[in-house]
matplotlib code that plots the C-alpha trace (Angstrom):
import matplotlib.pyplot as plt

x = [151.7, 151.5, 154.5, 153.3, 155.5, 153.6, 151.4, 154.4, 155.3, 155.4, 154.5, 156.7, 158.4, 157.9, 161.5, 160.6, 157.7, 159.0, 158.4, 161.5, 164.0, 164.1, 166.8, 167.1, 168.8, 169.9, 168.7, 170.4, 173.8, 173.0, 172.5, 175.5, 177.7, 176.4, 176.9, 180.4, 181.6, 180.2, 182.2, 185.4, 185.2, 184.1, 187.2, 189.6, 188.1, 187.5, 184.2, 182.0, 179.7, 178.8, 178.3, 174.6, 175.3, 175.6, 172.3, 170.1, 167.7, 166.6, 165.9, 169.1, 170.9, 168.6, 169.8, 173.8, 173.3, 171.4, 174.1, 176.5, 177.3, 177.6, 175.4, 175.7, 177.8, 175.9, 176.9, 174.2, 171.8, 169.2, 170.7, 171.3, 167.8, 166.0, 168.3, 167.5, 163.8, 164.3, 165.5, 169.1, 171.8, 175.2, 174.9, 178.4, 177.6, 180.8, 181.2, 180.5, 177.3, 178.5, 175.7, 173.2, 170.2, 172.3, 173.4, 170.0, 169.1, 172.1, 171.0, 167.2, 168.8, 170.9, 168.3, 165.9, 168.9, 170.1, 173.4, 175.6, 172.8, 174.7, 177.8, 179.5, 183.0, 184.3, 187.8, 187.6, 188.1, 185.4, 182.8, 183.9, 182.9, 179.5, 178.7, 179.7, 177.7, 174.8, 175.4, 174.5, 170.6, 171.6, 171.1, 174.3, 177.3, 177.6, 179.7, 182.5, 185.1, 188.3, 188.2, 191.7, 192.2, 194.3, 195.8, 192.4, 191.1, 188.0, 187.3, 189.6, 192.7, 195.3, 198.2, 199.5, 199.4, 195.8, 194.2, 196.0, 195.1, 191.3, 191.6, 192.8, 190.0, 187.6, 188.8, 188.3, 184.9, 182.0, 179.3, 181.1, 182.5, 185.8, 185.4, 188.4, 189.5, 187.9, 190.6, 188.4, 190.8, 188.5, 191.5, 192.7, 189.6, 189.8, 193.3, 193.1, 196.5, 196.7, 200.0, 199.7, 196.7, 198.0, 201.1, 199.5, 196.8, 200.0, 201.7, 198.3, 198.1, 201.6, 200.9, 197.3, 199.3, 201.7, 198.7, 196.8, 200.2, 200.6, 197.0, 197.3, 200.3, 198.9, 195.8, 193.2, 193.2, 191.1, 188.9, 187.5, 189.4, 187.3, 187.9, 188.8, 186.3, 185.4, 188.7, 190.8, 189.3, 190.9, 194.0, 193.2, 192.5, 196.2, 198.4, 195.9, 195.1, 191.9, 188.8, 186.1, 185.8, 183.4, 183.0, 180.0, 179.7, 180.4, 176.7, 175.9, 179.6, 179.4, 181.5, 184.9, 184.9, 184.2, 187.1, 189.7, 189.2, 189.4, 193.4, 194.9, 191.4, 192.4, 189.1, 186.0, 184.2, 181.4, 179.0, 177.3, 174.0, 172.7, 171.7, 169.3, 166.9, 166.4, 164.3, 165.1, 162.7, 164.1, 166.0, 166.3, 170.1, 172.3, 174.8, 173.2, 169.7, 168.7, 167.6, 165.2, 168.1, 170.0, 171.9, 169.0, 169.5, 173.3, 175.5, 178.2, 180.9, 182.9, 183.2, 180.0, 177.8, 178.8, 176.2, 175.4, 172.4, 169.7, 172.9, 176.5, 177.9, 180.8, 178.4, 179.2, 176.7, 176.9, 175.0, 172.3, 170.9, 168.8, 166.8, 168.3, 171.0, 173.1, 173.6, 176.7, 175.5, 177.7, 176.0, 172.3, 170.5, 168.0, 164.4, 161.9, 161.2, 163.8, 165.3, 168.6, 170.3, 173.7, 176.0, 175.9, 179.1, 178.6, 176.9, 175.7, 175.0, 173.2, 170.8, 170.1, 168.7, 166.1, 162.6, 162.6, 164.7, 163.0, 164.3, 164.5, 165.2, 165.9, 162.8, 160.5, 160.1, 159.7, 159.7, 159.7, 161.6, 162.1, 165.1, 164.6, 167.3, 167.0, 167.9, 167.8, 170.4]
y = [-72.9, -77.0, -78.8, -81.8, -84.2, -82.8, -85.9, -88.7, -87.2, -90.7, -92.6, -96.0, -96.2, -92.7, -92.1, -94.1, -91.8, -88.5, -85.5, -84.8, -83.1, -83.2, -81.9, -84.6, -84.5, -87.8, -86.6, -89.4, -88.3, -84.1, -84.9, -87.5, -84.4, -82.1, -83.9, -85.3, -81.3, -80.1, -83.0, -82.1, -78.5, -79.1, -81.4, -78.8, -76.3, -74.1, -72.2, -73.3, -70.6, -72.8, -70.7, -70.9, -69.8, -73.7, -74.4, -71.1, -73.3, -71.9, -75.5, -76.3, -73.4, -74.4, -78.1, -76.9, -74.1, -76.9, -79.1, -76.3, -73.7, -70.2, -69.4, -68.4, -66.3, -65.2, -63.4, -61.3, -59.0, -61.3, -64.1, -62.5, -61.0, -64.7, -66.0, -63.2, -63.8, -67.4, -67.1, -67.6, -66.3, -64.7, -64.0, -62.8, -61.0, -62.1, -59.2, -55.8, -53.7, -50.5, -48.6, -46.6, -49.1, -51.9, -49.9, -48.8, -52.7, -53.7, -50.7, -52.4, -56.0, -54.5, -52.9, -56.4, -58.8, -56.6, -56.4, -59.2, -60.4, -59.3, -58.6, -57.5, -57.1, -53.7, -53.5, -49.7, -46.7, -44.8, -47.9, -47.9, -44.4, -44.6, -47.5, -45.4, -42.6, -44.9, -46.7, -44.0, -44.8, -47.9, -48.3, -50.4, -50.6, -52.2, -55.2, -55.3, -57.6, -56.2, -58.3, -59.7, -60.7, -63.6, -63.8, -64.3, -60.8, -61.0, -58.6, -57.5, -55.1, -56.4, -55.3, -55.7, -51.9, -51.5, -54.0, -52.5, -49.0, -50.5, -51.8, -48.5, -46.8, -49.2, -49.5, -45.4, -45.4, -44.4, -46.6, -49.4, -52.3, -54.0, -58.1, -58.9, -60.2, -62.2, -64.0, -66.5, -68.4, -69.6, -70.6, -72.9, -74.9, -76.9, -77.5, -81.3, -82.3, -82.8, -81.7, -78.6, -77.4, -77.8, -76.2, -73.0, -73.1, -73.3, -70.1, -68.2, -68.9, -67.7, -64.9, -64.6, -65.0, -62.4, -60.2, -61.0, -59.9, -56.8, -55.7, -56.4, -54.5, -51.2, -51.9, -53.7, -57.0, -59.2, -61.4, -63.1, -64.8, -66.6, -68.1, -71.6, -73.9, -77.4, -78.0, -76.7, -77.3, -80.5, -77.9, -74.5, -75.0, -75.7, -73.0, -71.8, -68.7, -69.2, -68.9, -70.4, -72.4, -71.0, -74.2, -74.7, -77.4, -80.1, -80.6, -81.8, -82.2, -82.6, -83.8, -81.0, -81.6, -85.0, -85.5, -82.8, -84.3, -88.5, -87.2, -88.1, -86.9, -86.9, -85.3, -86.2, -88.7, -86.3, -88.1, -87.0, -86.0, -83.8, -85.8, -84.3, -87.3, -86.9, -89.1, -90.3, -88.7, -89.6, -93.2, -92.6, -91.3, -94.0, -94.2, -91.8, -91.2, -87.7, -86.9, -84.0, -82.3, -79.6, -76.6, -74.8, -78.0, -78.0, -75.6, -74.9, -73.6, -76.9, -80.3, -82.3, -83.9, -87.7, -90.9, -92.0, -94.6, -96.5, -97.0, -98.2, -95.3, -94.9, -93.9, -90.3, -87.1, -84.1, -81.5, -81.1, -77.6, -75.9, -78.3, -82.0, -84.1, -86.4, -89.5, -92.1, -95.5, -98.2, -101.4, -102.1, -98.8, -97.4, -97.5, -94.3, -92.9, -94.4, -92.5, -91.3, -89.5, -88.0, -86.0, -82.4, -80.4, -77.7, -77.7, -74.0, -72.6, -75.9, -75.3, -71.6, -73.4, -75.1, -73.7, -76.7, -80.0, -83.6, -84.4, -88.2, -91.6, -94.3, -94.6, -92.4, -89.1, -87.4, -83.8, -80.8, -77.8, -74.7, -73.2, -70.3, -68.2, -68.2, -65.3, -63.5, -60.2]
z = [-8.3, -7.9, -9.2, -11.5, -9.1, -5.9, -6.4, -6.1, -2.5, 0.1, -3.1, -2.8, -6.7, -7.5, -8.4, -11.8, -12.2, -12.0, -14.6, -16.0, -16.0, -12.3, -9.9, -7.1, -3.9, -1.8, 1.5, 3.4, 1.8, 2.3, 5.9, 6.2, 4.2, 6.4, 9.8, 8.2, 8.0, 11.0, 12.8, 10.7, 12.2, 15.6, 15.6, 14.3, 16.4, 13.7, 12.9, 10.0, 8.0, 5.1, 1.8, 0.9, -3.4, -3.7, -2.3, -2.3, -0.1, 3.5, 4.4, 3.8, 5.7, 8.6, 8.7, 8.1, 11.5, 13.4, 13.0, 14.1, 11.8, 13.1, 10.0, 6.4, 3.8, 0.8, -2.6, -3.1, -1.2, -2.4, -0.8, 2.4, 2.5, 2.1, 4.7, 7.4, 6.8, 7.3, 10.3, 9.6, 12.1, 11.1, 7.6, 6.0, 2.5, 0.7, -1.9, -1.4, -1.5, -3.4, -5.3, -3.8, -4.2, -2.5, 0.5, 0.8, 1.5, 3.4, 5.9, 5.9, 6.5, 9.1, 10.8, 10.9, 11.4, 14.7, 16.2, 15.0, 12.5, 8.9, 8.0, 4.9, 2.8, 1.8, -0.4, -1.2, 1.2, -1.3, -0.1, 3.2, 3.7, 2.1, 4.3, 7.3, 6.2, 6.0, 8.9, 11.0, 10.6, 12.6, 16.4, 16.1, 14.2, 11.0, 11.0, 8.5, 7.3, 4.8, 1.8, 0.9, -2.9, -2.1, -5.4, -6.7, -7.1, -7.9, -5.3, -2.3, -1.6, -4.0, -1.4, 1.9, 2.4, 0.5, 2.8, 6.3, 5.7, 5.0, 8.6, 9.9, 8.3, 9.4, 13.1, 13.1, 11.5, 14.0, 12.4, 11.1, 13.5, 12.4, 12.9, 10.7, 7.1, 4.1, 2.0, -0.2, -3.0, -5.5, -7.8, -5.5, -4.8, -8.0, -8.4, -9.3, -7.8, -4.3, -3.7, -5.7, -4.5, -0.9, -1.6, -3.0, 0.3, 2.6, 0.5, 1.3, 5.1, 5.3, 3.8, 5.8, 9.3, 8.1, 7.7, 10.8, 12.8, 11.0, 11.7, 15.7, 15.4, 13.9, 16.8, 14.4, 15.7, 13.1, 15.1, 12.2, 9.5, 6.7, 3.7, 2.3, 0.8, 0.1, -1.9, 1.0, 3.9, 5.0, 4.7, 6.0, 9.4, 9.8, 11.3, 13.3, 10.8, 9.8, 12.3, 10.1, 6.7, 4.1, 2.5, 0.3, -2.0, -0.4, 0.7, -2.7, -4.6, -8.3, -11.1, -10.8, -6.8, -6.8, -8.8, -7.0, -4.1, -5.0, -5.2, -1.7, 0.3, 4.0, 4.7, 5.5, 2.6, 0.8, -1.6, -4.7, -3.3, -6.0, -9.4, -12.7, -13.4, -17.6, -20.0, -23.2, -25.4, -28.8, -29.7, -33.3, -33.9, -35.1, -31.7, -29.7, -27.6, -26.9, -23.2, -21.9, -20.1, -21.9, -21.7, -19.7, -17.2, -16.5, -15.8, -18.6, -17.0, -15.9, -17.5, -18.8, -16.6, -16.2, -15.8, -12.3, -12.6, -15.4, -18.2, -17.5, -16.0, -18.9, -21.2, -22.9, -22.3, -24.3, -24.4, -27.3, -27.4, -25.2, -23.9, -25.1, -24.1, -26.0, -24.9, -26.5, -24.7, -23.6, -23.3, -24.2, -25.5, -23.2, -24.7, -24.6, -21.3, -20.1, -17.2, -17.0, -13.1, -13.8, -11.4, -11.7, -13.8, -11.5, -8.8, -8.0, -11.3, -12.1, -9.3, -10.2, -13.6, -11.3, -9.0, -6.8, -5.4, -5.2, -2.3, -2.5, -0.4, -1.8, -4.9, -2.8, -3.4, 0.4, 0.1, -2.8, -1.3, -3.4, -4.5, -2.8, -3.9, -7.9, -9.6, -6.2, -6.7]

ax = plt.figure().add_subplot(projection="3d")
ax.plot(x, y, z, "-o")
ax.set_aspect("equal")
plt.show()
């Protein structure tokens, strides 16, 4: 099905004529972000396996791999199936595949991807046994990582004893190949004060170094130690514990990460590359105007969107229902149809609310990319 904005591709000044609300990618900023993280990882001699849950886009993943990424991370099997179908190598599924249907899909995906094409995390002996039994159908071992809770405990072994026990079981499983450990601490990524964030990240790396040493001592060495994120990307190469970074939001940035990384940042200067363009649809409020971007347009689990352009940036936005936003202007009130562009509050779930990206180069729409992974489970 065609998109109403397709007619504007290549038209100078088309940005001001977009059908709204529209999710925008600033192409040049995106490409600079991809290049800067790739250069940073290469300089620090650490692998980069970006999280595709941020962009859910085969096109963006291809650009990351072309810049030097080892592959991508995916939370869901649906995302992983999409990436493998798109020719993306080195796909790591960062959440356990537990149910019978998910395990069947995982084995089918591993068959399609071939040796080394797909890895998955495990955090439970029962799941490990089920994966080992299912992987007997493969003509190559299924690559697995033991998942450590990292004091976050969304998934992962909760103790050192449990993690090392899982490693022993995986090492002995005839149809599995133990590749290493995942230790993603999402609770550290958004700590706003850099000093506190750095202290917490340093403490975690010390714990992981102990686990790596203990695993080696019991004969189950970890070739891969993966984790970290955009918030700690420039800290976690220290100490040579992590072998790769899972940072994802750096490609787009959002209000939360922009603010967190602004405090004493010494990493590469990532730019906001993701915006939502809205239009003013009513000017009848006494001290606000109403826009056409609301709860169905922006994630609601973080800060509010912030103005990027179209009005004084100190103007304040509030959610105003499913399809509407309330904007309190500073300075001249915008008129009907005025375009206001906003920085997304939390990029990952905001992307999942949209069908397409409008790829912009200045005032020109240069492409429309699908949000391939929207709703993929």
